[in-house]
Structures are given as structure tokens and as C-alpha cells.
N, C-alpha and C positions, 0 to 999 in steps of 0.2 A: 504494500500500500504506500503510495507516495505522500509527500508532505501535505499537499493540497487536500487529498482525501482524508488524511488524519485530522486536519483542521476542520474540515466540514463535519466530520463525525463528532469531534469535540464540541464544536459550537452547537450542533444539533442536540447533543446529549445535555449540555448545559441548559439550553432553552427548554428542553423537555422537562428536566428536573425543576426548573423555575416555574413553568406552567403547571406542573402537577402539584407543586407546593402551593402555588397561588390558588388553584382550584380547591384544594383541600382546606386552605385557610378560609376561603369564602364559605365553604360548607360548615366549618366549625364556628365561625363568627357571623353566621348568616343574619342574625337579628341586628347586629351592629351594621353590617353591610347593607341591610335593607334600608336603614335610615340614610346611609351614605349615598346609595344609588338614587334615593328620592331627591336629596339636596344637590348632589354633584351632577347627576345626569338628568335631573328633572323628570324622573319616571313617576307616574302617578302612584299613590300609596297602594292601591289595590293590585298593581302590577309589579311592585318593587320586589317582593319575595320571589315570584316566578322569574323575574329578570336576574336576580342574584343567582338562583339555581341554574338558570340557562347559561349565564356567563361562566359559572364554575364548571358546568358540564363541557362547555365549549373549550375552556382552557385545558381541562383534563384530556379530552379527546385529542386536542391539538398536540399536547405533550406526548401522548401515545403514538400519534402519527409521526412525530419527529424522531421517536425512538426507533421505529422500524424503517430500514432502508427503502423498502418498496413504497412507503408513503411519505418519505422525508421531504420531497419537493412540495407536495400539497400541504404538508404540515408547516413548512417554512412560510408558504404563501398565506396560510390561514393565521399563523402567528403574527405575521406582518400586518394583516388586516386587523387583528385584535389590538395589537399595540398601536397601530396607526389610529384606530378609533379612540383609544385612551388618550393619545397625544392630542387629537382634535378636541376632546372634552376638556383637557387641561388648558389648552390655548384659549378655548371659549371662556372658561372660568376666569382666566387672567384678564382677557379682554373686557369682561363684564365687571372687573374690579372685585371679584370674589376669591381673592388669594387665600383667605382663611378657611375656605371650605375643605372638608376632609375628602380627598380623592380616593381613599381606600387603597392607596398604592404601596403601602408598607406592611410588613408583617407585624410590626410592633404597635403598641397603643399610641405612642407619641407621634406627633406630626409636626411639620413646619409649614409656613405659608408657601403656596405654590409659586414657583419661579424658575430660574435658570436650571437648577439641579433636576427638577422633575421633568422639565422639557428635554434637557440633554439626555437624561437616563432613558426616557421613553423613546426618543429619537434613535439612540444607539441600539436599543433592543429591536426596534422596527428595522433598522438597517441590517443588523446581524441576521434577523429572520429572513429578510429579503436575500441576503448573501447566501444563506443556507439553501433557500429555494432555488436560486439560480445555479449554485455550484452543484447541488444534488442532481440537477437535471443534466449536468455536463460530466460528472464524475461517477464512477461506479463504487462509491464508498460503501463499505460493508457494515456489519454490526459493530457495536461499541465493545472495546476491550475493557477488562476490569479496571485497568489504570485510568481509562477515560471516564468511567463511571465515578471513580474516586475523585478525579480532578473536577468533574461536574459538580459533585456534592460540595467540594471545597469552594468552587466558584459561587455556588448558591449561598454558602455560609458567608463568604466575603461580601457578596451583594447585600445580604441582610445586615451585616455589620456596618457597611458603608451607609446604608439607609439610616441606621440608628446614630451614627456619628454626625450625619448631616442634620439631624434633628437638634443636636446639641449646639452647633455653632455654624454661623453663616460662612461660606467660603471667603477666602481673602478677596477683598475688592468689592464685596457685597453682591447684591443681585443685579443682573443685567436687564432682566425683563420686568 
């Protein structure tokens, strides 16, 4: 397996682990996410819980698709659509002056006002998902090795830690958005 193939598999497994964790998180904290989706995405109260469950299911199915080589291209495209949708909702909230709204974007209970970090993080995830979709179509990358699964778990842990660090202090230079 070449370097490009290894990187595609690694990125796909990381995204899969992140999406599976996010979907599970939404199921565990569904009551909290129900109120988040009402306020952040302007979903009517009667549709909020089904929307949370639908998003959680979509994230988990997408994670499984990214895991399996035969579905990796479609999984990458679907992941890019999910994160692209989240990015649009974040940008809409910022444009409306609703920076303090909870976007439900972190695994922790703490949050920080929406701004550059949330936009950049979601844009990078969208780009990585698109890259996986495009590269999976061009490379015959196989299943993940045990070392890649361990690396993906490590990246998800670092992702969660970075989210919590970003809650504690604004990045140097303040917010750009």
C-alpha cells in the first residue's frame, strides 16, 4: 500500500471514529441536544427530538461507510455534506449576531462563543471529508490496520482535548470573525 493510500485510510478511519463518537454523544445527551437543535438550527420543538435522532443516525451510518473501503467514497461525500451543513449553520448564527448560542459541536459541557475556531474546525473537517471522497475514488485503499485504528482513536482524543482547551482561552490575537 502506498503512502497516499495509507493517508486516505487514516483520514477515513479518523473521520469514522469522530462521527461514530458524535452520533453516540447525541444519543446519550439527546435531551440537551434537543434544546440545542431548537435554538441553533431553528427546528420546531415538536421536530427537535426526531431531528437529533436523525442526525445521530446519519453520523453513525456515515462513520460506518467511511470504515468500509467499498463505501468510503460515498461516506466521505456524505461526511462533507454533514459538516458543510454544520458550517453553514455556524456562519448563519454568527451573521445573525448569535455567537453565544450552543452549537452542540463539542463533547464537553462547556462552550465558547462561536467564531474563528468553530468555523476553521468545521471547514477543515469538511475539507478532509471531501479529500477522502475524492482520493477513495482514485485509490484502491484497503481496510484499516490496527495501528491506524489506534492512531484514529488518538486523533479523536486530541480533537476532544483541543475543543476543551479552546473553551478555556481565546486564541492569540482574538477572534477574526
